[in-house]
N, C-alpha and C positions, 0 to 999 in steps of 0.2 A: 372240266374246263381248266386249261393251264393258266397260271399266273405269269404275266409278262414282267420281267425284271430286266430293264434295259442295262446295257453295259457300255463302257467306252469303246469307240471304234478301234479295232486293231490297226496298228500302223501299216503303212506301205512297206513292203519288204522287197528285196531285189527282184527285178523282172526284166524281161527283154522288151523288144519293140513289137508293136502290133503288126502282124504279117498277114498279107493277103494269101488265102488258100485257094479260093475261087472268086469269081467276080461277086463283090458285095458280101463275101463271107471271109471273116478274119479270125485270127487266133493269136493270143499272147500268152507266153509262159512266165509264171512267177513262182513264188515261194510260199510254202506253208510251214509254220513252226509249231512244234509240239513240245511241251515241257516233260520230257522223259526223265531227266536227271536234274537236280537242283543247280548243278554247275555247268551243264551243257544241254541246251535244247537240241532236239532232232529237227533237221530241216530236209525237205524234199520238194519236188516240183509239182505244180498244178497248172491247169490251163483255163483261160476264159475265152469263149467264142463270142464274136460280134457279128450279128446279121444286119445288113443294111438294106433298107427298102425305100426307094424314091417314090413309089406309087405313081410313076409317070410325071413327077414334078422335076424341077431343076435339081441337080446334084447337091447343091448347098441346102436343100430342104429335106434331106433324107431323114427317115426315122431309124432309130437303132434299137435292136433287141440284144441285151447282154445275157449270156448263158454261163452258168458256173462262175460267178463273179470273182475277180481278183482285184484288190485295191491297187491302183496305179499311182505313181508319184506325179508331181505337178506336170512334168514334161509328158508323161504318158496320158494324163487327163486332157492336156491340151491337144494331143494327137487324136484322142478319142472324140473330143468335141469338134475337131476338124472333119470328122466323118459324118456328123449329123447330130440330131437331138435324141437323147436316150428316152424312149417311150415305154419300154417294157424290160423287166428283169425276171429271168426264169431260173428257178432253182430246181435242178433235177435230182440231186442226191441229198439224203438226210444228213450225211456227214459233211456237207458243204454249206455255204451260205453265210459264213462269218462276216463277209464284206457286203452282204445285201443291205444292212442298215445304213452303212456309209453311203452307198449309191442312192438309196431312197432319200436320205437327208440332202444329198447334193442335187438330186433330180426329183423333187417332190411330186412333179407331175407324172412320174413313171408309175406304172402298175407292176407290182411284184406278184409273180405267180410261183406257187410251190406245190409239189406233189402232195396230194391228200394223204393223211396218216403219216406225215413226216414232219413233226414239229421242229422248231429251232431250239433243240435242247442243248444245254451247255456241256462242254467237255466230254462229249460222247456218252453222256448219261441218258440212255434211251428211256429210262423209267422216271426221269425227273418230272415233277409237277410244275416246275418253273421253266419258262422259255425266255430267250432274250429278244425275241422279235416275232412278229406275226405277218404273214403275207396278206396282200389285198384280196387275192383270189386263189382258190384251190384248183389244182390240175388233176383231172381224172380222165380216164380213157374216153369218156363221152363229152369232155369239155369242148365248148365252142371257142376256138382260138381267135385272137384278134385279127381283124382284116389285114393288117400289115404282115401277118404270117401266112398269107395265101400260098397254097401249095405245100404247107407244112402240116403233118399229122403228129399225134402224140401216142406213145405206147407206155403203159405202166406194167412193170414187173410185179404181178399180183402175188407176192409171197407174204411172209409174215412182216409185220412192221419192224423197222421203218422201210417204206417202199422206195423204189427207184424208178425214174422215168427216162425216156429216150425221145428226142425230137427226130422226126423223119422228114428230110427235105427232098423234094422232087426237083432235081436240077438238070440243066442241059448236060452236065458232066456225069450224070447218073444219080443214083439214090445215095444220099448222105445221112448217116446217123450221127447226131451229137449226143454223147452219153455222159452220165454221171460216173458212178462207181462200177456200173455193170460190165462194160467192156473197156479194158485198159490196154495200153501199149508201152509200158515202161521197159523198153528193151535194154536200157543202160541207165547208169546213174549220171545225170547231167550236172551242169555247173551249179544247180540249186540244191544239191545234196551236200550236207556236211559229212564229216567222218562218221558220226553216230547214225545219220540217216542212211549212209551207204551200208553200214554194218547191219543195222536192224532191218532195213527193207529187203536186203538180200536174204537174211535169215527167215523172214516171214513170207518169202516167196513172191514178193511184188515185182522183182526184176526179171521179167520174162515177156517176150513179144506176144501181142495178140492173144490175151487171155481174159477169162472172166475174173472180175475183181476178187482176189482170194479172201480178204477179210470180210467184204460185203456179203459174199454168198454164204459164209458161215453165220454171220450175225442175223441175216434176214432169212436163213434157212431156205434158200432159193431152190425151187424144184426144177430138175433138169428139163422137164417137158415145157416149162415156160420159156427157158432159154432157147430150146430147139425151135420154138415158133419164130424166133428172130431169123433163123436160117431161111425160112420160107420167104422172107423179104428179098433175099438175094441182093443185099445192099452192096454198093460199089465202094464206098468210102466211109471211114469213121474218124470223127474228130472227138477224141476222148478228153475227159477232165484230167486224166493222168497219162502222160506219154506222148509220143509223137503221132502226127496224123498218119492214118493208114489209107493210102491212096491206091485204088485199083484192086478189084477182086477181093475186097475186104471180107465178104462172107466166107469165102473159101479159106482165108487166112485165120479166121476165128473158129472154123469148123471143128478142128481137133480139140480145142479147149472146151467148146460147148458140148460136143458129143462125149468128151472124156469125163464129164461130171458124173456119169454113172446113172443107175436106175434109182427110183425112189424106193425107200425101205417099206 
């Protein structure tokens, strides 16, 4: 059993505006900061997705689901509140979630969901016995998702801990995957990268379109056969935690990276 040691909420860092991707599906790009050197942190971009559900009610009574949270500034929070009431917070990736405690404190009525076997460990210390937060509910492949997520299913990449999850949305526009670290699309260094971020992320192989997350697949020892199962979904679009949306024929665009993972040893 992990011991919970709460920590101060990280501050809001530079981010863009909440943008509509599809009807009632939004995304906002912000910043993550890592202390690589004492005199210069490394920054790069990350995304939060917002799913809006009216349930047949008036638009001003919509429920919101936040996925891959990014703390917004006051103006961003006002824009978020203008979309509806936050009812669920979903954490898909074990290396994400630093802003979940902030949103839980701001919206105490919201239910926080996190992938099973992916604790909120600090500073990427996957073996730590201390965690800074605990989810309200665990997400597993068999989990019964809340009613406001009608038409949404959940996929777990069943590799070694920490695990990673994917939300699958059945939409009029086609099948949409919302991913954590598993499928990324960082095809360029955007405005949220500083110099060190640009240098390090290029060296570590992160800057490449439509690829399996390079650090995640090593840490979690992801088996190629698990990722190949995703291709069977023939998904149309991907809204990743890292990188730009991939719209149209997405499964084909990720095929090379997935098949290129090679065979199991």
